[in-house]
N, C-alpha and C positions, 0 to 999 in steps of 0.2 A: 403072699406079701414079700417074702424073701426073694422070690423070683423077680419082683419089680425093682428091687434095689440092688440086685447083683451087679457089682462093678465090672465084671468080666464081659457083660453083655450091654452094648450101648442102647440107650433108650430111643425108641422110635415113636415120634409123635404122629407121623403119617405113614401110610403104607409105602413099601419099597417101590411099587409100581408108580405111585404118585411122585416119589422122589426122583425116579429115573426120568419121568416125563418132564418134570421141572428142570432137571439138569440138562436134558436134551434141548429143551426150548430156550433156556437161558444161554447155553453154550452156542447154539445155532445163531441166536440173535447177536451175541457178542462177536462171534467170528464174522458175521455178515457186516457189522459196522466197521470192523478193522480191515476187512478185505480190500477196500480201495487203497488205504494207506499201505498195506502190505504189497499190493501190486505196484504202486508208485515207487516204494523203496526198493522192491526187487528189480524193477526195470531200470531205474535211474541210479540206484545205489549198489546193489549186490551184483547185478549183471556186468557193469563195467569192471568191477574187481575180478570177477570170474573170467571175463574175456581177456583182461590183461594177463592173468595167470596162463591162460590158454596160449596167447600170442607169445609169451615169454619162453615157451617150450619149443618154439620153432625158429628157424633161420628166416625170419620174416622181413622182407624189404618192401618193395612196392606191392608185391603179390605174396600170398602165402608160400613159404618154402618148405624144406624138409624138416622133419622132427629132429630136434637136437638135444632134447632132455634138459639137463641143467647147465648146458654149456654157456648160455648167456649169463647165468649167475656165477659160474666159475670164472668167466672173463672179468667180471666186476670184483668178486670177492675171493677168487682163487680157492684155497683149501677151506676157508671159512664157510663155504657153501655146504660142504658135507657136515661140518660141525653144527651149523644151524639146522640143517635137515634132520639130523639125529636128535638134537635138542627139542625141536618142535614135535617130532614124533613121540618122544618121551613125555612131553608136556600134554599132548592130546591123550596119550595113554593114562596119564595121571588124572585128567579130567574125567575120563571114562570110569576109572576106579572110584573117584569121588562121587560120581553120579550113582554108581552101584551102592556105595556106602550110604548115600542119602535115602535111596529106596529101602535099604535094610532098616535104617533108623525109623523111617515113617511107618513101615510095616510092623516093626517091633512095638512101636508106641501105640498102635491101634490093634495089636493082636491079629494081624492079617497075614496072608501068604499069597502075595500077588505075582509069584514067579512065573505064572502062566503067561504074563504079559510080555515076557521076553521074546516069545515066538512071533506074535504079530508085530512087535517093535522091530525085530531083526528083518522081517519080510518087508515092512514098510520102508525101513532105511535102505534096504536093497532096491526097492522100487525107486526111491529118490536118486540113488546112485545110477541106476539104469536110465532114468530120465535125463540126468546130466550127461550120460554117455550118448543118448539120443541127440541132445543139443550139440555135443561135440562133433558128431557125425553130420548133422544137418548144417552146421555153421559153414564149413568149406563150400558146400553146394550153394548156399545163399551168397557167400562172398564172390563166388565165381560168376555171378550174374553180371557184375561190372565188366568182366572180360567179354561175356557173350553179347552185350549190347554195344560193344565198341564198333563204330562204323555204321550202326543202324539208327533209325529214327527212334528216339527215346520217348515212348508213350506209356501211359498207365496200363493199357491192355497188354503190351509186350512184357512189362515187369510182372504183372499178375500171372501171365502165361509161364514165364520162366520160373517164378516162385512156385507155381504148381508143379512144374517138372522137377524142381529140386525136392519138393515134398514127396513126390512119387518115386524117387530113386529107391531101388530095391534095398540097399543097405539102410537107408533112412527109414523105410517102412518097417523093416524087421526090428530095428532098434526101438521105434515108436511102439510097436505092438508089445514087445517084451516089457517095456517100461510101464505101459498102461495095465497089462495083465498083472504084473508084480505089485503095482500100487493098489489096484483094486483087490487083489488077494489079501494084502496086509490090512486094508480097511475092513473088508468083509470079515476076516478072522477076528479083528478087534471088536466088531459089532457082535459076533457070536460069543466071544468071551464075556463081553459086558452084559449080554442079555441072558445067557444060559449057564455059563461056567463060573463066573465070578461076579457077584453083585455087591458093589460098593460105591459110595459117593466119591471116592478118590480114583475111580477107574481112569479118568482122563489124565490125572497126574501120573499114574503108573505107566500109562501108555506112552505119553510124551517123554517121560524119563527113560523108558526102554528104547525109544527111537533115538534120543540124544546119545545114550550110551553106545548104541550100535554105530551111530554115525561117527562119534569120536574114535571108536575102535577101528572102524573102516578107514577113516582118513589117516590115522596114525599108521596103520598097516601099509596103506598105499604109499605114504610119504617115506616110511622106513624102507620099503622095497625099492622105491625109485632111487633113494639116496644110496642104498647098498649096491644097486645095479650100476649106477653112475660111478661109484667108487671102484668097483671091480673093473669097469671099462677103462678108468684112468690108469690103473695098475697094469692092465693089459697093454695099453698104448705105451706106457713107460718101458715095459719089457721089450716091446718091438723096436722102440727108438733108442734104447740104451740109456735113457735119461733117468737117473734115480729120483724117486719121490719119497717124501716123509709125511704123507698125509695122516696116517694113523698116529704117528708120533705127536704131531701137532694137535690132533683131535683129543688124544688121551691127556696130553700135558695141559692144554688150555682148559679142558673140562675139569681136570683135577684142581687146577688153580682157582677157578671160579667156585668149585665146591668148598675148598679151603677158605675162600673169602666169605662164603655164606656161613660156614661154621664159625669163623672168627666173629662175624657180626652177631650170631646167636649167643656166643659166649660173652661178648661184651654186653649184650642186652640183658643176659641173666645176671651179670655182676651187680647191676643196680638194685636187684631184689634181695641181695644178701645183707644180713644184719652184721655178720662178722667181718671185721676189717681184713683179717687174714684170708678168708674165703674170697672176698671181693678182689684183693690184690692178686691172689693166685689165678682167678679167672681173667683178670685184666692182662696178666702176664701170658697166660695161655692164648688169649685173643691176639696179643702182639706177635707171638711166635707163629700162630696160624696165618696171620696177615703177612708176615715176612715170607713164609713158605708159599703163600698164594702169589705174592709179588714175583718170586723167583720163577714159578711155573707159568704165570701169565706173561712172563718175559718173552715167551714164544709168540705171543700175539703180534708184536710189530713185524716179525718176519713174515707171518701170514698176510698181514695187511700190505706190506711192501710188494708182495707178489701179485696183488690185484691191480685193478685199473687205477693208475696214479691220479688221473683227472677226477675220477669219482670220489676217491678218498679226500682229495683236496677240496672238492665241492662240498662234501659233508663237513669238513673242518670250517670252511667259510660259512656254512649254514649255522654251525654251532657258535661261531664268533658273532654272527648276526643275531641269533636268538639271545645269547648271554648279554650282548651289548644293548639289546632293545628292551627286553621284558622288565628287568629291575628298574631301569630309568623311567620307562613308560608308566609303570604302576606307581612308582614313588611320586612322580610329578602329579599324576592323576589323583592320588590320595591327598596330597597337599592342597591341590586346587579344590577338591571336593570339601575338605575340611574348612577352607576359607569361604567358599561359596555357600556353605551351610549356615554361616553366621548371618545375623541380621544386618546386612550391609545394603546400601542403596545400589540399585542397578544390577543386582545379582542375576536377574532374569536375562538382561542384555549380555552379561559376561558368559552365562551358560550358552547362549546362542552363539557367541563369538567363538568359544572354545569348541563347540560342536560342528561349526562350519567346515573345518578341514576334513572331517569324516565323511560328510555328504558331498564334498567336492569330487568330481570325476577324477579317478586315480591317474589316468594317462595325462590329463590336462595339468594336474598339479605337479606330477613328476616332470613334465616338460618345462614348467616354470622353474622348478628346482634345478634342472639341468642348465638353464640359462644363468641362474644366479650363481651356481657353483661351477661354472666353466673354468677351464685352466688358463684362459686368456688374461693378460694383465688388466684389460679393460672390463672384465666381468664385474658385476655389481659387488659381490663379496670382496674380491680383490681390490676393487676401488676403495671400498670402505677401509680395508686394512691399510692400504697405502696412504689414505687420508690421515691416519694416526701414526704414520711413520714406519709401519711394518712392511714386510715383504710378501708379495702375493704368492699363493700356493697353486699347485696343479689341481687340487681337489679331486674331482671325479676321474682325472687322468693319472693320479698318483698311486703307484703300486706298492710303495714302501710302507712297512708296518708303522702304526702310530707310535708305539713305544720306541722303535728304532729312531724315528724322527725326533722324539723328545730327547733321547740319549745323545743324539748327534752322530755324525759320520765317523767320528774318531773312536766311538765305542762299538765294539762288535758283539751283538747279542746272539744267543743261540736261536735256531729257527723257531722253536716253540715259544720263545719269549718276545718275538718282534710284534706280536699282536695283529689285529686286523689292519688292513691297508686304510689309508686316509680316504680312498674312494668308497670303501665299505662303511666307514664312519659317516660319510655324507648320507648314504642310504639309510643308515640307522637313524640319523637325525630326521630324515623325511618320515620314516615309520613312526617315530615318537610324535612328531608334529601332527601326523595324520590321525593317529588313533588315541591320543591322550584325551581328546574331548569325549569320545565314546566311553572310555573307561571312567572318566569323571562323572558322567551322567549315571552310570551304573553304581558307582560308589555313593553318589548322592541318594539314590534310591535305597541303598543299604543303610546309610546314616538315618534316613527318615523312618526306618523300622525299629530303631533303637529307642526304647521308652525313655522319655525325659525325666521320669521319676528317679532313674538310676543316677543321673548326673546331680539331681537335687540332693539325693541322699548322700552321695559322695562329697558334695560341697559342704553339707552340714557336718560331716565327719572330718572335715579339714583337708580333703584331697584337692590338690591344685589341678590346673588344666593338663599338665603333662602326665600326672598320675592318672587322671580320668581317661586320657587318651590311651595310656598304656594298658590299664586294667579293665576298661569298659569298652572303649571304641574298638580297639584292635581285636579283642576276643569275639565280640558280637559281630564284627565286620568280617570275620574269618571266612564264612561261607562265600561272601561276595569276592573276597580276595582270592580264594581258591578257584572260583569260577573264572575270574579274569586271568589268573595265572595260567590255568589250563588252556583257555581260549587263546591267549597270547602266544604260548609256546607252540601250539598246533598251527596258529596263523603264521608265525615266522618260518616254520619248516615248510609251509605250503605257499608262501609268498612268491609271486612271479611278476605281475604286471608292472609295478613300479620299478622293480629291479631290472627288468628287461629294458625299460625306457632309460634308466639312469646309467646302465652299465656302459663302459667304454673299452675299446680294444687296447687303449694305452695303459689301462690298469692291469694288463697281462693276466687276466683271469681271476684276479683277487676278489672280484665281486660276483663271480659265477657260483651261485648256490646250487644245491642239488636239483631244484626244479628247472633252473636254466640249463643245466647239463642234460637233463631228460628231454627237454624241448629241443635242444640242439641235436641230440641223437635222433629224435623223431622227425624234425622238420628239415634240417640241413643234411644230415647223413642218411636219412630214410632207413635207419636200422630199427624197424618197429619192434622186432623181437627183443633186442637189447634194451631199447627204451622202456618196454613193458616190464622187463626184469628189474631195471633200476627203479621204476615206480613202485613195484611190489616191495623192494628192499626199503625204499623210503617210507612206505606205509608201515612196514614192520618196525622201523625206527620210531615212528610217531606213536604206534601202539605201545612199544616198550616204554617210551618216555611218559606216556599217559598213565601206565600202570605204576611206574616209579613215583610219579607225582601223586597218584592216589594213595599209595602206601605211605609216603612221607606226610601227607596232609590228613590222613584219616584220624590220627590222634591229636591233631592240632586245630581241627575245624570244630567250632562250637556252634551247635544248632539250637541252643536254648533249652 
């Protein structure tokens, strides 16, 4: 009887063989159902990103050029490339450490010793890396088909023939065989471990965690090695040319500055949990001192930015202006309209349709109409209305002057950072707000509909007014919807292209050229595919960082009920 209730031994209601068969069957069925989605995401989502990374490492114009490593990134970001390279390598190493820590915790909680799974995990991860290597070797052979068919009659038979020849290239065949052998070796070893060496219902979890850990470690090692190699090459070139460089100084200084900034935030955060006023004040003072130190060290950052591609940094600044000017106004108007349309008013269905129409209107067509309305001609519709009331027409989409500088007047000279977005960019912001406010309104209405009416009734009985109800009931319970729309809007503004391309004007002197416009210009007009790919990866990194920051800020402010 004591054996049956021994807590150190888990109770088994069915045999281990039955458990393993059920796990295999359920796992196989689940993976079979998600396989189509995985293939679609891999082909149309992950592959373009991987291909962009591949192209960014080459001097790629019309045709693939020579391998250049991180030179395209250095052209855009200068020494910040090495800084971000080392940071990313350290971040991936941290993820690997955290994965190992999670495995330790799971194993300790269940009194298990699954360390044997590291061997099949490492071999499987190595198989994945060799498969990627096979694709990298195969890709140039496939891309060379376009050159081989030049001047010939383009038929399906010819393409299939050339594709088969690319597949049978000796280097491609060797890479393919190595990848397949390594992958199968890892899978077979995992099956052996699961069947004969280690029997547990968490085998799949341990196996996948081991693969993840190995992949994090491998990518961190490769990225660190690539960054270190490129850094040594930069110093070698500097010695040969006699041009001094201070890459390590900037890397150490900026990294230390951001570290102090993080410590300052942690100290400030801990101050709120102190009951003693003295302790709280000391921590606040320490946080201020650390923040000042961080500001001094991060002062090296503008020098590194100034050495990069001026057009790219200006494009990022324009994108930030565009996002900051769009998202708060768009969400604010949408929330107000949703609150009004949620009331029992006549014709609210018609109003919902009217507000939603701009979102379903073709983007290019709507932008073309906006371009006509906000033209810089005195006879343009908007200028005509202004002149009707005695005002003076403006250049609108052709105006490169910052909006705050225009408000201050020509006699007031503002610093560069304070002039604000150009009037031309403000017009594009107005278009974006007009186009997407209906969509956000509909989503807000759906969120308002999920709030129980009993809460408002109870608040009314307790004497709470409409403003108090909105503040303490509507806003907290609407926070998941607000968070979703904020995240979607920020990502959308950084990815926006179509309407910006239609509305932009050369007379605006590049003040409306966002990051996406610059990437397209490098790709389409300058045909610098490698550099455009590098810029797209940088923009992706910026979007990911903003998404993470948004998640961290919102995680304690979003109420899910």
